[in-house]
C-alpha atoms as one frame of an Amber mdcrd trajectory, in Angstrom:
protein
  34.446 -62.981  26.228  38.230 -63.172  26.752  39.858 -61.214  29.842  41.447
 -59.226  27.104  38.158 -58.105  25.533  36.612 -57.765  28.825  39.243 -55.472
  30.043  39.010 -53.297  26.885  35.206 -53.059  27.149  35.627 -51.742  30.821
  38.192 -49.167  29.766  35.927 -48.075  27.022  32.881 -47.658  29.128  34.922
 -45.513  31.640  35.987 -43.233  28.889  32.393 -42.774  27.615  30.912 -42.130
  31.263  33.757 -39.423  31.786  32.766 -37.798  28.527  29.055 -37.716  29.654
  29.904 -36.255  32.983  32.231 -33.583  31.231  29.541 -32.654  28.768  26.881
 -32.205  31.633  29.061 -29.926  33.498  29.858 -27.857  30.515  26.389 -27.652
  29.335  25.192 -25.821  32.437  28.246 -23.323  32.373  27.933 -22.552  28.736
  24.240 -22.080  28.825  24.640 -19.480  31.535  27.434 -17.847  29.667  25.564
 -17.849  26.370  22.755 -16.155  27.976  24.764 -13.379  29.855  26.989 -12.661
  26.800  24.653 -13.084  23.683  27.838 -14.368  21.953  27.375 -16.442  18.756
  30.634 -18.098  19.438  29.716 -19.046  22.783  26.175 -20.190  21.491  28.052
 -22.412  19.027  30.290 -23.906  22.003  27.049 -24.371  23.780  25.528 -26.252
  20.608  28.613 -28.342  20.232  28.680 -29.405  23.836  25.009 -30.267  23.800
  25.817 -32.469  20.787  28.959 -33.889  22.843  26.491 -35.093  25.314  24.427
 -36.958  22.639  27.465 -38.271  21.098  28.868 -39.429  24.266  25.686 -41.380
  25.134  25.805 -42.926  21.721  29.365 -43.842  22.371  28.484 -45.425  25.660
  25.662 -47.485  24.022  28.209 -48.455  21.160  31.104 -49.555  23.232  28.615
 -51.357  25.460  27.008 -53.129  22.697  30.402 -53.741  21.002  31.754 -55.326
  24.212  28.867 -57.945  24.311  30.226 -61.540  23.621  29.471 -63.415  20.390
  26.165 -65.198  20.181  24.456 -67.442  17.760  23.237 -64.416  15.597  26.519
 -62.314  15.748  29.268 -65.029  15.520  31.813 -62.339  14.767  30.791 -60.300
  17.754  29.162 -56.971  17.995  32.131 -54.621  17.129  30.579 -52.718  14.374
  28.355 -51.038  16.917  31.374 -48.961  17.452  31.368 -47.853  13.844  27.580
 -47.100  13.836  28.051 -44.915  16.956  30.742 -43.125  15.294  28.577 -42.378
  12.217  25.894 -41.276  14.555  28.247 -38.717  16.018  29.268 -37.641  12.514
  25.805 -36.812  11.620  25.301 -34.806  14.926  28.585 -32.925  14.309  27.543
 -32.008  10.775  24.051 -30.777  11.718  25.591 -28.715  14.643  27.953 -27.039
  12.023  25.299 -26.236   9.548  22.961 -24.540  12.153  25.917 -22.647  13.559
  26.994 -21.346  10.154  23.362 -20.128   9.393  23.276 -18.259  12.913  26.734
 -16.689  12.360  25.760 -15.311   8.859  22.563 -13.961  10.557  24.389 -12.211
  13.177  27.053 -10.944  10.733  24.345  -9.233   8.708  22.530  -7.677  11.929
  25.746  -6.321  13.276  24.912  -7.389  16.938  27.543  -7.028  19.887  28.276
  -9.368  22.632  27.991  -8.399  26.341  29.815  -8.963  29.459  32.523 -10.793
  28.059  34.252 -11.839  31.393  31.669 -14.386  32.142  32.199 -16.129  28.690
  35.984 -16.045  29.136  35.878 -17.634  32.543  33.650 -20.475  31.404  35.800
 -21.009  28.386  38.792 -21.314  30.598  36.984 -23.853  32.726  35.791 -25.783
  29.798  39.566 -25.984  28.496  40.664 -27.448  31.776  38.018 -30.055  32.021
  38.444 -30.997  28.356  42.074 -31.451  28.728  41.522 -33.904  31.669  38.964
 -35.863  29.729  41.384 -35.951  26.783  44.240 -37.394  28.909  41.919 -40.097
  30.210  40.639 -40.986  26.497  44.343 -41.040  25.208  44.912 -43.569  28.068
  42.112 -45.725  27.158  42.789 -45.321  23.214  46.468 -46.613  23.775  45.084
 -49.898  25.098  41.760 -50.248  23.268  42.040 -48.660  19.870  38.172 -47.989
  19.924  36.929 -46.200  16.990  33.897 -44.778  18.987  36.057 -43.430  21.699
  38.591 -42.175  18.850  35.668 -40.228  17.272  34.530 -38.678  20.776  38.362
 -38.045  21.267  38.644 -36.027  17.983  35.397 -34.146  18.793  36.776 -33.009
  22.205  40.219 -32.079  20.653  38.254 -29.770  18.431  36.588 -28.279  21.596
  39.975 -27.090  22.738  40.268 -24.849  19.694  36.638 -23.926  19.824  36.995
 -22.590  23.379  40.148 -20.732  22.434  38.141 -19.022  19.692  35.343 -18.221
  21.880  37.766 -16.304  24.344  39.369 -14.606  21.026  36.081 -13.416  19.654
  34.821 -12.032  23.051  38.127 -10.150  23.607  38.263  -8.710  20.159  34.726
  -7.802  20.233  34.492  -6.122  23.604  38.101  -4.637  24.050  39.431  -4.284
  20.456  35.878  -2.939  19.030  35.970  -5.366  16.226  32.238  -5.831  15.863
  32.397  -8.795  13.365  34.784 -10.938  15.410  32.155 -12.990  17.149  30.218
 -14.057  14.049  33.313 -14.632  12.008  34.725 -16.882  14.771  31.438 -18.709
  14.847  31.473 -19.238  11.245  35.116 -20.529  11.545  34.028 -22.958  14.265
  31.322 -24.063  12.004  33.708 -24.979   9.191  35.970 -26.580  11.650  33.138
 -28.896  12.869  32.243 -29.753   9.313  35.801 -30.678   8.471  35.816 -32.887
  11.787  32.889 -34.527  10.780  34.184 -35.587   7.350  37.577 -36.735   8.882
  35.893 -38.749  11.446  33.516 -40.575   9.036  36.365 -42.109   7.199  37.394
 -44.657   9.478  33.954 -45.584  10.565  33.045 -46.142   6.759  36.150 -48.234
   6.282  35.074 -50.615   9.274  31.794 -50.966   7.941  32.928 -51.696   4.419
  35.517 -54.401   5.850  38.355 -52.170   4.590  41.761 -54.165   4.742  44.215
 -53.273   7.609  46.960 -50.446   6.867  49.769 -51.776   4.880  52.194 -51.251
   7.626  50.188 -53.374   9.911  49.601 -56.105   7.456  53.300 -56.112   6.595
  54.183 -56.550  10.272  51.726 -59.619  10.408  53.220 -61.192   7.154  56.715
 -60.708   8.904  55.448 -62.673  11.857  54.079 -65.336   9.741  57.297 -65.911
   7.797  59.132 -66.720  10.982  57.662 -70.263  11.114  60.121 -72.675   9.294
  57.481 -75.070   8.211  55.407 -72.775   6.182  55.985 -72.920   2.332  53.901
 -69.984   1.594  50.748 -68.011   2.518  47.922 -66.886   0.095  44.582 -65.391
   0.030  45.370 -63.290   3.172  42.219 -61.159   4.351  42.018 -58.894   7.118
  39.460 -56.523   8.689  38.674 -54.726  11.849  35.405 -54.523  13.681  35.240
 -52.149  16.744  38.454 -52.886  18.738  38.681 -56.552  17.278  40.897 -57.623
  14.540  39.947 -60.530  12.135  42.389 -62.346   9.862  42.013 -65.318   7.569
  44.582 -67.054   5.154  45.620 -70.127   3.437  49.152 -71.741   3.998  51.110
 -74.161   1.961  52.850 -76.943   4.032  54.402 -80.344   3.090  51.703 -82.426
   1.510  52.970 -85.516   3.234  52.150 -84.072   6.636  49.340 -86.016   8.457
  46.243 -84.183   9.689  47.754 -84.259  13.118  50.964 -82.794  12.167  49.291
 -79.851  10.128  47.113 -78.972  13.120  50.146 -78.685  15.225  51.632 -76.409
  12.940  48.512 -74.262  12.627  48.434 -74.116  16.400  52.136 -72.925  16.525
  51.437 -70.318  14.004  48.456 -68.974  16.133  50.566 -68.908  19.038  53.152
 -66.766  17.404  50.639 -64.252  15.909  48.682 -64.039  19.314  51.988 -63.056
  20.902  52.456 -60.220  18.713  48.580 -59.250  17.851  46.788 -60.035  21.118
  43.146 -60.760  20.617  43.024 -61.192  17.019  40.652 -63.671  15.592  42.626
 -66.117  13.244  41.205 -68.615  10.646  43.871 -70.655   8.863  43.310 -73.075
   5.956  46.271 -75.519   5.323  46.973 -76.578   1.798  49.571 -79.001   0.287
  52.381 -77.026  -1.062  51.647 -75.941  -4.692  47.854 -76.337  -4.394  45.772
 -73.192  -5.631  42.188 -72.897  -5.883  42.108 -69.045  -6.002  42.892 -66.824
  -9.016  44.709 -63.344  -9.307  46.069 -61.567  -6.361  44.600 -64.226  -3.969
  46.567 -66.882  -5.353  49.946 -64.952  -4.943  52.187 -66.068  -2.073  52.479
 -62.978   0.378  55.683 -64.291   1.877  57.544 -64.130  -1.366  56.099 -60.706
  -2.363
């Protein structure tokens, strides 16, 4: 494992451990608040935090596995463990949303009221402060590692900010404004929010598992760096993908057919050095072809530099 990858793995683990610590703190506080207030919104917040803990453990496992070096059975590394971890989180979030929605509808039909709103409000404020601190550290880690598992965990905790604000609003409206349906309606709204979050978080994980191509702007920047090398006559059959926090790219280049193997090898090394300077940690596989030689058909045969 390179020093670059090792550093990323350490940062990802630190973010996952911080997430677990935050979830354990909030579970204790919210369990007490849910019992003392009888609030569906607070119960939903507790259920969500409980799933946060499970998801954070899954994140820790995912980033730990993804951080393992390549071996004989996994020559491309273990990066997809992060996408699998993210999908596990998505399933947990979806189940939490469904259970909360059912409970909210039941309370709405029963017309139950909350009790002792002060406890719930205090706990929600503490949860907001703790979540803001966690999100700040996760943003610091994501800026350096771009981990999909941490990104999914980050998205979930961002939704927790709105969730805790919703709990405060529900308790205030129920206890002090006399709106008896506020708590179950807010609980139902939280369930819908969680469901939408699960759907959104699943998209990037699915793209990684399906080896989706890089975003167009990232690919265009890569091609622009490629085009700076004067000895390249063209580039075709460019393929890109991302696995965890590792990028992979392979392509064919056209060079002067009169070059010796040694000269062509020197050119390939120079290209890799320029690309690594702009895209640290990317795994590159280059196949040199004599200018004009094409084995591919269709889009793969087109010169991406001229395009």
